[in-house]
N, C-alpha and C positions, 0 to 999 in steps of 0.2 A: 717727129718723135713720136714716139709710142705712147700709146692705150697706159699701158703698164706700164713706163718712165715715169708718166704724168701722176700714178693713182699711186707711186711709193712714198712711202717717206721719208722730208730730205732725213738722210749722213749724218749726219751727227749728233752730242749728246749731251744738246739742250737741256735736259731734262733730268739725266747724270748730271749735270754739272750741277742746273739749282742744287740739288739735290748735299752735293759733300757743299756750297756755300750755309743752304741754311744753322749749320752748325748739328748737328740732331746728327750725322754722322760721322765718324778717326777719316781722318786726312794723313797723308803725313805731317804734316801742318803739328798735330798733337803727339805724334814718336816727345818721349820722357827724353828729358835730357842724363838721367843719372844712370849710372856704373851700371845697374847694376838691368834695367831696364834693357838700354842698348847695347850689352854685353846677351840679354834671353832671345830680342831679335835682329844678332850678327848669328848665334851659332844655329836661329830659325831661315834665315836667308842661306847658310855655307847647307843645309839639309838638304833644301830646294833644291840651292843651285847645281849641290851634285848628283839626286837623281836623272838618268840618264833615259826615265823610263821620260818624262817629261818634257812637252814639248817649252819656246821659247814665250812666248804668252803666259804657260804655269811660273812658267821659271819670272814669272814680270809682273806681279802680285804687286798688292801692294798686304807689307808685317807693318803692322803698331803696335806702338808693346807701354805701354801705361801705365805705375799699378799696376808698375805684375797681371796688366790683363793683356791681353794677344786677342785684335783687332788682325783679319786679314780679310781682304776686300780684293779686285775685282773678277774678272772673268776667264771664264776654262770651260773646256767643248769640255765636257760630259761630268756624271757625276762622280765614276771612277777618278780622275783624276782629279777636283774636290774630298774625295774620303783619302786617294794617295795626300794630296797637300797636308789636309788636319790630319790625319796618323805623323809625317813627320816635322806636322813646330809640332802637335800634340808630346812626340819623339825626345826631339830637341827641348824643348818646355819646359820636361819634369813635373809640374803640379801647378803651376800656372795654371787662367783661365782661357779657353780656348773660343773668345766668340767670330765661331765663323760662318761668314758674310760671302765669298765668291759668290758667283753671281754664273751659273750654266749657262753658256752658250747659246739660241737655238739656234739648229742647221738650217742655214740655206739649199 
């Protein structure tokens, strides 16, 4: 095993998984079942999936709506993709509040 491989951190999401279990961040389990919130989430998902400029990773972000507030979470490749998704979400959501928690992945 090379020295580089020994020094590399383990490729896992333990810290992010612990953060999600803490209850401090929105997860898919926080999605409201109200018809307005479900319809809002669906409209944003359709807008994101329809955009051919977005990668599969970008299209797979979490979109969680509760009490009219939309939370966007997940990794994207760059700031431009983060901004594009936020723009699509705001356009589809109208006056709903958008909490953009998308994370730009560090390039390797």
